[in-house]
FINU-275378 format. One record per residue: residue number from 1; residue in three letters; chain; x, y, z of N, C-alpha, C, O in turn. Coordinates in steps of 0.02 Angstrom, whole numbers, plus 50000, padded with zeros to 5 digits. Layout:
N
+------+------+-------+-------+-------+-------+-------+-------+-------+-------+-------+-------+-------+-------+-------+
: resi : resn : chain :   n_x :   n_y :   n_z :  ca_x :  ca_y :  ca_z :   c_x :   c_y :   c_z :   o_x :   o_y :   o_z :
+------+------+-------+-------+-------+-------+-------+-------+-------+-------+-------+-------+-------+-------+-------+
:  NUM :  ALA :     A :     X :     Y :     Z :     X :     Y :     Z :     X :     Y :     Z :     X :     Y :     Z :
...
+------+------+-------+-------+-------+-------+-------+-------+-------+-------+-------+-------+-------+-------+-------+
***
This chain:
147
+------+------+-------+-------+-------+-------+-------+-------+-------+-------+-------+-------+-------+-------+-------+
: resi : resn : chain :   n_x :   n_y :   n_z :  ca_x :  ca_y :  ca_z :   c_x :   c_y :   c_z :   o_x :   o_y :   o_z :
+------+------+-------+-------+-------+-------+-------+-------+-------+-------+-------+-------+-------+-------+-------+
:    1 :  PHE :     A : 56490 : 55122 : 56918 : 56495 : 55184 : 56883 : 56429 : 55222 : 56887 : 56378 : 55193 : 56906 :
:    2 :  SER :     A : 56430 : 55285 : 56871 : 56368 : 55324 : 56878 : 56343 : 55345 : 56809 : 56382 : 55353 : 56762 :
:    3 :  VAL :     A : 56279 : 55354 : 56805 : 56247 : 55376 : 56744 : 56205 : 55438 : 56759 : 56172 : 55441 : 56811 :
:    4 :  PHE :     A : 56207 : 55486 : 56715 : 56166 : 55546 : 56725 : 56093 : 55527 : 56722 : 56071 : 55494 : 56675 :
:    5 :  ARG :     A : 56056 : 55548 : 56772 : 55985 : 55539 : 56772 : 55953 : 55607 : 56788 : 55974 : 55639 : 56836 :
:    6 :  PRO :     A : 55903 : 55629 : 56750 : 55869 : 55691 : 56767 : 55841 : 55686 : 56836 : 55822 : 55632 : 56858 :
:    7 :  PRO :     A : 55837 : 55743 : 56873 : 55812 : 55742 : 56942 : 55743 : 55710 : 56948 : 55729 : 55677 : 56998 :
:    8 :  LEU :     A : 55701 : 55718 : 56898 : 55634 : 55690 : 56901 : 55635 : 55614 : 56904 : 55590 : 55584 : 56934 :
:    9 :  LEU :     A : 55687 : 55583 : 56874 : 55689 : 55509 : 56869 : 55732 : 55477 : 56924 : 55733 : 55416 : 56932 :
:   10 :  ARG :     A : 55767 : 55518 : 56962 : 55810 : 55489 : 57016 : 55767 : 55453 : 57067 : 55714 : 55478 : 57085 :
:   11 :  GLY :     A : 55789 : 55397 : 57089 : 55751 : 55359 : 57138 : 55703 : 55312 : 57103 : 55683 : 55262 : 57132 :
:   12 :  MET :     A : 55684 : 55326 : 57041 : 55639 : 55284 : 57005 : 55680 : 55236 : 56959 : 55656 : 55182 : 56942 :
:   13 :  LEU :     A : 55739 : 55257 : 56941 : 55778 : 55221 : 56893 : 55846 : 55204 : 56924 : 55875 : 55246 : 56959 :
:   14 :  TRP :     A : 55872 : 55146 : 56913 : 55938 : 55129 : 56936 : 55970 : 55081 : 56886 : 55936 : 55054 : 56842 :
:   15 :  LEU :     A : 56036 : 55072 : 56892 : 56070 : 55027 : 56850 : 56083 : 54962 : 56887 : 56106 : 54962 : 56944 :
:   16 :  SER :     A : 56068 : 54907 : 56853 : 56082 : 54843 : 56885 : 56156 : 54827 : 56875 : 56192 : 54864 : 56842 :
:   17 :  ALA :     A : 56178 : 54771 : 56903 : 56248 : 54753 : 56897 : 56269 : 54743 : 56825 : 56326 : 54754 : 56807 :
:   18 :  ALA :     A : 56221 : 54721 : 56783 : 56236 : 54710 : 56712 : 56239 : 54777 : 56672 : 56261 : 54779 : 56615 :
:   19 :  GLY :     A : 56215 : 54831 : 56703 : 56218 : 54896 : 56669 : 56154 : 54914 : 56632 : 56149 : 54966 : 56601 :
:   20 :  ASP :     A : 56105 : 54870 : 56637 : 56041 : 54887 : 56601 : 55996 : 54925 : 56650 : 55997 : 54913 : 56710 :
:   21 :  SER :     A : 55956 : 54969 : 56623 : 55913 : 55010 : 56665 : 55846 : 54975 : 56676 : 55816 : 54948 : 56630 :
:   22 :  THR :     A : 55824 : 54975 : 56736 : 55759 : 54946 : 56753 : 55722 : 54994 : 56799 : 55753 : 55036 : 56832 :
:   23 :  LEU :     A : 55658 : 54990 : 56802 : 55618 : 55032 : 56843 : 55604 : 54997 : 56910 : 55602 : 54936 : 56914 :
:   24 :  ALA :     A : 55594 : 55038 : 56961 : 55574 : 55010 : 57024 : 55508 : 54974 : 57014 : 55463 : 55000 : 56981 :
:   25 :  GLY :     A : 55502 : 54915 : 57040 : 55441 : 54876 : 57029 : 55452 : 54822 : 56977 : 55408 : 54781 : 56965 :
:   26 :  GLY :     A : 55510 : 54820 : 56947 : 55527 : 54765 : 56902 : 55510 : 54774 : 56829 : 55531 : 54732 : 56789 :
:   27 :  ALA :     A : 55474 : 54825 : 56810 : 55457 : 54835 : 56739 : 55518 : 54858 : 56701 : 55560 : 54893 : 56729 :
:   28 :  ASP :     A : 55524 : 54840 : 56640 : 55581 : 54862 : 56599 : 55574 : 54936 : 56582 : 55519 : 54960 : 56565 :
:   29 :  ALA :     A : 55628 : 54972 : 56587 : 55628 : 55044 : 56574 : 55613 : 55060 : 56501 : 55584 : 55112 : 56486 :
:   30 :  TRP :     A : 55633 : 55015 : 56457 : 55624 : 55032 : 56387 : 55552 : 55032 : 56366 : 55534 : 55065 : 56317 :
:   31 :  VAL :     A : 55508 : 54995 : 56401 : 55437 : 54996 : 56386 : 55408 : 55066 : 56401 : 55370 : 55093 : 56362 :
:   32 :  LEU :     A : 55428 : 55093 : 56459 : 55407 : 55161 : 56475 : 55437 : 55211 : 56427 : 55404 : 55258 : 56407 :
:   33 :  GLY :     A : 55500 : 55200 : 56408 : 55533 : 55243 : 56358 : 55498 : 55241 : 56291 : 55489 : 55293 : 56260 :
:   34 :  ALA :     A : 55478 : 55183 : 56269 : 55443 : 55177 : 56206 : 55374 : 55211 : 56210 : 55352 : 55244 : 56162 :
:   35 :  ALA :     A : 55341 : 55204 : 56266 : 55276 : 55237 : 56277 : 55286 : 55314 : 56276 : 55245 : 55350 : 56247 :
:   36 :  CYS :     A : 55339 : 55338 : 56306 : 55353 : 55411 : 56305 : 55367 : 55433 : 56235 : 55344 : 55487 : 56215 :
:   37 :  ALA :     A : 55405 : 55393 : 56197 : 55421 : 55411 : 56128 : 55358 : 55413 : 56084 : 55351 : 55457 : 56042 :
:   38 :  ALA :     A : 55313 : 55365 : 56095 : 55250 : 55364 : 56056 : 55206 : 55423 : 56074 : 55176 : 55454 : 56029 :
:   39 :  LEU :     A : 55200 : 55440 : 56138 : 55161 : 55497 : 56157 : 55190 : 55562 : 56132 : 55155 : 55607 : 56110 :
:   40 :  SER :     A : 55258 : 55565 : 56136 : 55292 : 55625 : 56112 : 55281 : 55634 : 56037 : 55269 : 55689 : 56013 :
:   41 :  THR :     A : 55285 : 55579 : 55999 : 55272 : 55582 : 55927 : 55201 : 55605 : 55913 : 55191 : 55648 : 55870 :
:   42 :  LEU :     A : 55152 : 55578 : 55949 : 55083 : 55598 : 55940 : 55072 : 55674 : 55956 : 55041 : 55710 : 55917 :
:   43 :  LEU :     A : 55099 : 55696 : 56013 : 55090 : 55766 : 56032 : 55124 : 55812 : 55982 : 55096 : 55864 : 55964 :
:   44 :  SER :     A : 55183 : 55794 : 55960 : 55220 : 55834 : 55912 : 55183 : 55840 : 55846 : 55176 : 55895 : 55819 :
:   45 :  ALA :     A : 55158 : 55783 : 55821 : 55119 : 55783 : 55757 : 55055 : 55824 : 55766 : 55040 : 55866 : 55724 :
:   46 :  LEU :     A : 55019 : 55812 : 55818 : 54958 : 55852 : 55831 : 54972 : 55926 : 55835 : 54935 : 55967 : 55808 :
:   47 :  GLY :     A : 55027 : 55943 : 55870 : 55046 : 56013 : 55876 : 55059 : 56045 : 55808 : 55037 : 56101 : 55795 :
:   48 :  GLN :     A : 55095 : 56009 : 55766 : 55110 : 56035 : 55699 : 55047 : 56045 : 55657 : 55040 : 56096 : 55623 :
:   49 :  VAL :     A : 55002 : 55997 : 55659 : 54940 : 56000 : 55620 : 54895 : 56055 : 55646 : 54865 : 56092 : 55607 :
:   50 :  VAL :     A : 54891 : 56062 : 55713 : 54848 : 56115 : 55741 : 54876 : 56184 : 55723 : 54839 : 56229 : 55705 :
:   51 :  GLN :     A : 54942 : 56191 : 55726 : 54972 : 56255 : 55704 : 54957 : 56271 : 55632 : 54942 : 56328 : 55614 :
:   52 :  ARG :     A : 54962 : 56220 : 55589 : 54946 : 56231 : 55518 : 54872 : 56250 : 55509 : 54855 : 56293 : 55470 :
:   53 :  TYR :     A : 54830 : 56216 : 55546 : 54758 : 56234 : 55545 : 54747 : 56308 : 55564 : 54708 : 56343 : 55531 :
:   54 :  ALA :     A : 54780 : 56330 : 55616 : 54774 : 56399 : 55640 : 54797 : 56447 : 55586 : 54765 : 56499 : 55574 :
:   55 :  HIS :     A : 54851 : 56432 : 55552 : 54877 : 56475 : 55498 : 54828 : 56477 : 55439 : 54817 : 56530 : 55409 :
:   56 :  LEU :     A : 54798 : 56419 : 55423 : 54749 : 56418 : 55369 : 54687 : 56458 : 55387 : 54657 : 56492 : 55345 :
:   57 :  GLN :     A : 54667 : 56454 : 55450 : 54610 : 56492 : 55474 : 54624 : 56568 : 55471 : 54579 : 56607 : 55454 :
:   58 :  GLU :     A : 54684 : 56588 : 55488 : 54701 : 56657 : 55487 : 54705 : 56683 : 55414 : 54686 : 56740 : 55399 :
:   59 :  ALA :     A : 54729 : 56640 : 55370 : 54730 : 56658 : 55298 : 54659 : 56668 : 55271 : 54646 : 56713 : 55230 :
:   60 :  ALA :     A : 54613 : 56625 : 55293 : 54544 : 56631 : 55272 : 54514 : 56696 : 55298 : 54476 : 56729 : 55263 :
:   61 :  ARG :     A : 54530 : 56715 : 55358 : 54508 : 56778 : 55386 : 54532 : 56837 : 55344 : 54496 : 56885 : 55331 :
:   62 :  ALA :     A : 54595 : 56833 : 55324 : 54624 : 56886 : 55284 : 54591 : 56892 : 55215 : 54583 : 56946 : 55188 :
:   63 :  GLU :     A : 54573 : 56834 : 55187 : 54540 : 56834 : 55122 : 54470 : 56866 : 55128 : 54446 : 56896 : 55079 :
:   64 :  GLN :     A : 54439 : 56860 : 55185 : 54373 : 56891 : 55196 : 54378 : 56964 : 55214 : 54327 : 56997 : 55227 :
:   65 :  GLY :     A : 54440 : 56990 : 55215 : 54449 : 57060 : 55230 : 54450 : 57077 : 55303 : 54448 : 57136 : 55321 :
:   66 :  GLN :     A : 54452 : 57028 : 55347 : 54455 : 57042 : 55419 : 54526 : 57058 : 55438 : 54574 : 57038 : 55405 :
:   67 :  GLU :     A : 54533 : 57094 : 55492 : 54598 : 57114 : 55517 : 54636 : 57054 : 55544 : 54608 : 57010 : 55577 :
:   68 :  GLN :     A : 54701 : 57053 : 55529 : 54743 : 56998 : 55554 : 54754 : 57008 : 55630 : 54769 : 57063 : 55654 :
:   69 :  ARG :     A : 54747 : 56953 : 55666 : 54754 : 56955 : 55739 : 54828 : 56944 : 55758 : 54863 : 56908 : 55722 :
:   70 :  PRO :     A : 54851 : 56972 : 55813 : 54917 : 56957 : 55837 : 54921 : 56884 : 55859 : 54870 : 56853 : 55873 :
:   71 :  VAL :     A : 54981 : 56857 : 55863 : 54989 : 56787 : 55879 : 54959 : 56769 : 55946 : 54929 : 56715 : 55952 :
:   72 :  TRP :     A : 54965 : 56811 : 55997 : 54939 : 56795 : 56063 : 54862 : 56797 : 56065 : 54833 : 56778 : 56116 :
:   73 :  ARG :     A : 54829 : 56817 : 56012 : 54756 : 56819 : 56011 : 54729 : 56764 : 55965 : 54671 : 56766 : 55943 :
:   74 :  ARG :     A : 54771 : 56715 : 55950 : 54750 : 56656 : 55910 : 54754 : 56593 : 55954 : 54805 : 56560 : 55958 :
:   75 :  PRO :     A : 54698 : 56578 : 55989 : 54701 : 56523 : 56037 : 54719 : 56455 : 56006 : 54752 : 56414 : 56037 :
:   76 :  ILE :     A : 54697 : 56444 : 55945 : 54712 : 56378 : 55915 : 54786 : 56371 : 55901 : 54814 : 56317 : 55908 :
:   77 :  LEU :     A : 54818 : 56425 : 55880 : 54890 : 56425 : 55868 : 54926 : 56411 : 55933 : 54973 : 56372 : 55935 :
:   78 :  ILE :     A : 54905 : 56444 : 55986 : 54937 : 56434 : 56052 : 54931 : 56363 : 56075 : 54978 : 56334 : 56102 :
:   79 :  VAL :     A : 54874 : 56334 : 56065 : 54864 : 56263 : 56082 : 54912 : 56218 : 56043 : 54941 : 56171 : 56071 :
:   80 :  GLY :     A : 54920 : 56232 : 55979 : 54967 : 56194 : 55938 : 55038 : 56202 : 55963 : 55075 : 56152 : 55965 :
:   81 :  VAL :     A : 55058 : 56260 : 55980 : 55127 : 56272 : 56006 : 55136 : 56235 : 56073 : 55188 : 56204 : 56084 :
:   82 :  VAL :     A : 55086 : 56239 : 56116 : 55091 : 56205 : 56181 : 55096 : 56129 : 56171 : 55136 : 56097 : 56204 :
:   83 :  LEU :     A : 55057 : 56102 : 56127 : 55060 : 56030 : 56114 : 55130 : 56010 : 56090 : 55159 : 55961 : 56112 :
:   84 :  TYR :     A : 55156 : 56050 : 56044 : 55224 : 56037 : 56018 : 55277 : 56042 : 56073 : 55322 : 56000 : 56075 :
:   85 :  ILE :     A : 55272 : 56092 : 56117 : 55320 : 56101 : 56171 : 55315 : 56044 : 56221 : 55365 : 56022 : 56249 :
:   86 :  LEU :     A : 55252 : 56021 : 56234 : 55244 : 55967 : 56282 : 55277 : 55901 : 56260 : 55292 : 55858 : 56301 :
:   87 :  SER :     A : 55288 : 55895 : 56196 : 55320 : 55834 : 56171 : 55396 : 55830 : 56190 : 55425 : 55776 : 56192 :
:   88 :  SER :     A : 55426 : 55887 : 56202 : 55498 : 55888 : 56215 : 55519 : 55850 : 56279 : 55565 : 55809 : 56276 :
:   89 :  PRO :     A : 55486 : 55863 : 56337 : 55507 : 55824 : 56397 : 55497 : 55748 : 56388 : 55534 : 55708 : 56417 :
:   90 :  LEU :     A : 55447 : 55729 : 56347 : 55436 : 55658 : 56338 : 55493 : 55631 : 56293 : 55514 : 55574 : 56301 :
:   91 :  ASP :     A : 55519 : 55672 : 56246 : 55576 : 55650 : 56208 : 55636 : 55636 : 56252 : 55670 : 55585 : 56245 :
:   92 :  VAL :     A : 55650 : 55682 : 56299 : 55705 : 55673 : 56345 : 55695 : 55610 : 56386 : 55742 : 55571 : 56394 :
:   93 :  ALA :     A : 55636 : 55600 : 56411 : 55622 : 55538 : 56451 : 55632 : 55476 : 56409 : 55660 : 55426 : 56433 :
:   94 :  SER :     A : 55609 : 55478 : 56347 : 55615 : 55419 : 56304 : 55687 : 55402 : 56289 : 55706 : 55343 : 56290 :
:   95 :  TYR :     A : 55728 : 55453 : 56276 : 55800 : 55442 : 56263 : 55837 : 55419 : 56326 : 55888 : 55386 : 56321 :
:   96 :  THR :     A : 55810 : 55438 : 56384 : 55841 : 55417 : 56447 : 55823 : 55344 : 56463 : 55864 : 55307 : 56490 :
:   97 :  LEU :     A : 55763 : 55323 : 56446 : 55739 : 55258 : 56468 : 55746 : 55202 : 56416 : 55754 : 55144 : 56434 :
:   98 :  ALA :     A : 55742 : 55219 : 56351 : 55740 : 55166 : 56300 : 55801 : 55169 : 56255 : 55833 : 55221 : 56248 :
:   99 :  PRO :     A : 55818 : 55113 : 56224 : 55872 : 55112 : 56177 : 55857 : 55159 : 56117 : 55800 : 55167 : 56097 :
:  100 :  MET :     A : 55911 : 55188 : 56090 : 55904 : 55234 : 56034 : 55870 : 55201 : 55974 : 55832 : 55233 : 55938 :
:  101 :  ALA :     A : 55883 : 55137 : 55964 : 55853 : 55100 : 55908 : 55778 : 55099 : 55913 : 55743 : 55106 : 55863 :
:  102 :  CYS :     A : 55752 : 55091 : 55973 : 55680 : 55089 : 55984 : 55650 : 55158 : 55974 : 55600 : 55166 : 55940 :
:  103 :  VAL :     A : 55681 : 55208 : 56003 : 55655 : 55277 : 56000 : 55658 : 55302 : 55928 : 55612 : 55337 : 55906 :
:  104 :  ALA :     A : 55711 : 55285 : 55891 : 55717 : 55306 : 55821 : 55660 : 55280 : 55778 : 55632 : 55317 : 55738 :
:  105 :  VAL :     A : 55643 : 55218 : 55787 : 55588 : 55188 : 55748 : 55522 : 55221 : 55765 : 55483 : 55238 : 55721 :
:  106 :  VAL :     A : 55509 : 55230 : 55828 : 55446 : 55262 : 55848 : 55445 : 55335 : 55825 : 55394 : 55359 : 55802 :
:  107 :  GLY :     A : 55501 : 55369 : 55830 : 55504 : 55439 : 55807 : 55496 : 55446 : 55734 : 55469 : 55497 : 55711 :
:  108 :  SER :     A : 55518 : 55398 : 55696 : 55512 : 55402 : 55623 : 55438 : 55397 : 55599 : 55423 : 55411 : 55541 :
:  109 :  SER :     A : 55395 : 55377 : 55643 : 55325 : 55374 : 55624 : 55291 : 55442 : 55627 : 55232 : 55447 : 55611 :
:  110 :  LYS :     A : 55327 : 55495 : 55647 : 55298 : 55561 : 55653 : 55277 : 55588 : 55584 : 55223 : 55616 : 55576 :
:  111 :  GLN :     A : 55321 : 55581 : 55533 : 55306 : 55610 : 55468 : 55244 : 55578 : 55436 : 55201 : 55613 : 55410 :
:  112 :  PRO :     A : 55240 : 55511 : 55437 : 55177 : 55481 : 55410 : 55116 : 55504 : 55449 : 55062 : 55514 : 55421 :
:  113 :  LEU :     A : 55125 : 55511 : 55514 : 55067 : 55533 : 55556 : 55047 : 55604 : 55538 : 54987 : 55618 : 55532 :
:  114 :  VAL :     A : 55094 : 55649 : 55530 : 55080 : 55717 : 55510 : 55045 : 55718 : 55441 : 54996 : 55755 : 55431 :
:  115 :  ALA :     A : 55071 : 55678 : 55395 : 55042 : 55675 : 55329 : 54968 : 55649 : 55330 : 54924 : 55676 : 55297 :
:  116 :  ALA :     A : 54957 : 55597 : 55369 : 54891 : 55568 : 55375 : 54842 : 55616 : 55408 : 54786 : 55625 : 55384 :
:  117 :  LEU :     A : 54864 : 55649 : 55464 : 54821 : 55697 : 55497 : 54807 : 55758 : 55452 : 54752 : 55785 : 55453 :
:  118 :  SER :     A : 54858 : 55779 : 55415 : 54848 : 55837 : 55371 : 54799 : 55819 : 55314 : 54757 : 55860 : 55295 :
:  119 :  TRP :     A : 54805 : 55759 : 55289 : 54758 : 55737 : 55237 : 54687 : 55732 : 55264 : 54639 : 55752 : 55231 :
:  120 :  TRP :     A : 54682 : 55704 : 55324 : 54617 : 55691 : 55355 : 54582 : 55755 : 55377 : 54523 : 55766 : 55363 :
:  121 :  LYS :     A : 54620 : 55799 : 55414 : 54588 : 55857 : 55445 : 54595 : 55922 : 55405 : 54553 : 55967 : 55408 :
:  122 :  LEU :     A : 54650 : 55927 : 55366 : 54663 : 55991 : 55331 : 54649 : 55986 : 55256 : 54652 : 56036 : 55220 :
:  123 :  GLY :     A : 54634 : 55927 : 55233 : 54621 : 55918 : 55162 : 54683 : 55921 : 55119 : 54678 : 55934 : 55059 :
:  124 :  ALA :     A : 54743 : 55909 : 55149 : 54805 : 55911 : 55111 : 54806 : 55854 : 55061 : 54778 : 55800 : 55072 :
:  125 :  GLU :     A : 54839 : 55867 : 55006 : 54845 : 55816 : 54953 : 54906 : 55772 : 54966 : 54961 : 55797 : 54977 :
:  126 :  LEU :     A : 54895 : 55707 : 54964 : 54951 : 55660 : 54969 : 54970 : 55639 : 54898 : 54935 : 55601 : 54865 :
:  127 :  THR :     A : 55027 : 55664 : 54876 : 55050 : 55647 : 54809 : 55088 : 55581 : 54811 : 55104 : 55555 : 54865 :
:  128 :  GLN :     A : 55102 : 55554 : 54752 : 55141 : 55491 : 54748 : 55211 : 55502 : 54778 : 55238 : 55458 : 54811 :
:  129 :  GLU :     A : 55238 : 55562 : 54765 : 55305 : 55577 : 54791 : 55304 : 55578 : 54868 : 55351 : 55554 : 54900 :
:  130 :  CYS :     A : 55252 : 55605 : 54897 : 55246 : 55608 : 54970 : 55240 : 55538 : 54998 : 55274 : 55521 : 55047 :
:  131 :  ILE :     A : 55198 : 55496 : 54969 : 55191 : 55428 : 54992 : 55255 : 55389 : 54984 : 55273 : 55350 : 55028 :
:  132 :  PHE :     A : 55290 : 55399 : 54928 : 55354 : 55365 : 54916 : 55406 : 55387 : 54970 : 55442 : 55346 : 54997 :
:  133 :  GLY :     A : 55408 : 55451 : 54984 : 55454 : 55477 : 55034 : 55440 : 55448 : 55104 : 55486 : 55431 : 55141 :
:  134 :  ILE :     A : 55376 : 55443 : 55121 : 55358 : 55413 : 55185 : 55380 : 55341 : 55189 : 55409 : 55320 : 55239 :
:  135 :  LEU :     A : 55367 : 55303 : 55136 : 55388 : 55233 : 55134 : 55464 : 55226 : 55137 : 55490 : 55181 : 55170 :
:  136 :  LEU :     A : 55498 : 55270 : 55103 : 55572 : 55269 : 55104 : 55599 : 55283 : 55175 : 55647 : 55251 : 55196 :
:  137 :  CYS :     A : 55569 : 55329 : 55209 : 55590 : 55344 : 55279 : 55576 : 55284 : 55324 : 55617 : 55267 : 55366 :
:  138 :  ALA :     A : 55517 : 55253 : 55315 : 55500 : 55195 : 55356 : 55549 : 55137 : 55344 : 55572 : 55104 : 55391 :
:  139 :  VAL :     A : 55563 : 55125 : 55282 : 55611 : 55070 : 55265 : 55680 : 55088 : 55292 : 55714 : 55046 : 55321 :
:  140 :  GLY :     A : 55700 : 55150 : 55282 : 55768 : 55170 : 55306 : 55774 : 55164 : 55382 : 55825 : 55139 : 55406 :
:  141 :  SER :     A : 55726 : 55185 : 55419 : 55731 : 55178 : 55492 : 55729 : 55105 : 55513 : 55763 : 55086 : 55561 :
:  142 :  THR :     A : 55691 : 55065 : 55480 : 55689 : 54993 : 55496 : 55755 : 54959 : 55481 : 55780 : 54921 : 55521 :
:  143 :  VAL :     A : 55783 : 54973 : 55423 : 55848 : 54945 : 55404 : 55901 : 54968 : 55451 : 55944 : 54930 : 55472 :
:  144 :  GLY :     A : 55899 : 55033 : 55469 : 55948 : 55059 : 55517 : 55948 : 55025 : 55584 : 56000 : 55019 : 55616 :
:  145 :  VAL :     A : 55890 : 55003 : 55606 : 55886 : 54967 : 55669 : 55910 : 54896 : 55662 : 55943 : 54870 : 55707 :
:  146 :  LEU :     A : 55895 : 54865 : 55606 : 55913 : 54795 : 55596 : 55990 : 54788 : 55585 : 56019 : 54736 : 55602 :
:  147 :  VAL :     A : 56021 : 54838 : 55558 : 56093 : 54834 : 55543 : 56134 : 54847 : 55601 : 56196 : 54846 : 55597 :
+------+------+-------+-------+-------+-------+-------+-------+-------+-------+-------+-------+-------+-------+-------+
***
């Protein structure tokens, strides 16, 4: 039987007789998929935090009475958007290469990562409700994989 493979991955990925995907060279595809999911999560989280930083910077400019710049003249915002967009092809690759259970657990780490980066770099407050919500998401994704 045939499986859809994006053109970029054709020739690199094939199905064995058992139906599991492996990479040329013998490495398991899910390891590469998990790495793509982790990198995608990191880029997405960084992109969101950088965009928020750019918005806070623009708000500070407005408070100082400076003229608001158009979006295309805010380089930090553009960097944040580009980081966020770059995470999408890695998401596609991770879903193509790794089991959904693996990708879901790695992807669920995005919210705690955004919260930690926002607390660290933007001075955002982590309330008890936020921490409880993060823990609840982590437990839920873990239970979902185990069941």
